[in-house]
N, C-alpha and C positions, 0 to 999 in steps of 0.2 A: 789437349787435356781440358776437361770440363772445369768451369769455375765452380766455386763452392755453391753458388746460387743455382747453376745448371744441375749440379749433382743433387742438390736438395729437391729440385723440381722432378728429376728422374725418380728419386726415391718416393716422392709423393705420388707420381704416376703409377709406380709399381704397387704401392699400398692401395690405390684405388682399384687396380685390376684385381688384386688379391682379396679385396673386400666383397667381391661379387661371387656368389656361390656357383654360378655357371662356369666361372673360370677355374674353379677348384675341382670340378668333376674329372674323373679319369677319362682321358680321350683315347686310350688304347683300344683298338678294335678287338683285342684278344680277351673278351669278357669271360672266357672260361678259365683263364689263367688264375692260378692260386693267389697271385699277388696283385690281381686287378684291383685298382683303387687304393693300394697301399704303396704310394710312390717311394717312400723311404726304403722299404724292403726290396722293391723292384729294382731301383737304381743300384742299391747296395750289391745285389747278386749279379747284376750286369757288370758292375765295376770289378767285382772280384774275379769273375770268370773271363772277362774281356773278349767274349766271343762276338758279341754284337751290341749295338745300343738299343735301349728300350724302344718299342714300337711307336710310342707317342712322340719320340724325338727323331725318328727316322726321316720323316718328311722334311724337317728342318735341315738335317745333314745332307739328305739326298739332293735338295735344291742347290745347296752350296757346292757339293761335290760335282754335280752336273755342270755347273758354271765353270769350275776349274777344269773338268774333263774336256770341255769344248776348246779351251785355250790350247790344250795339248793334242787336240784332234783324236781323242780316244773315245771309248764308249764305257758306260757304267752299267753293270749288271746287278740287279737286286737279287738278294737271297730268296729262296722259297720260304713261305710262311708256314709255321707249324700248324697242322690241321687241328681243329677243335676236337676231333675224335681222339687225339692223343691225350688231351686233358681229361676226357671221359675215362680213358683207360687208366690214367694215373689215379683217378678217384676210385675206380673199381678195385685196383690193386691195393690202395690204401684201406679200403673197407675190409678186404680179405686179411691183410697183414696186421691190422690194428684192432681186430675184434677181440 
């Protein structure tokens, strides 16, 4: 367990990271997504539907999972990514439905 001083230093480091605007930019490659750049809504809908984790966090989880998979001599298969054209279709349908 961390000491109080170590914990304080950790929080200070986190604050430093969060004070830099480049660390607050949405890193998700799905820039056509309706929730791109709105982490709170993105994470909330992923949490609710429990289908998969947000794209920006997948590399973190994938690295850890691949490490575990190697222990059990298994393989990890990544899901297909939703094509950008699907988001264009959603916008087209919205324009027709909400005029």
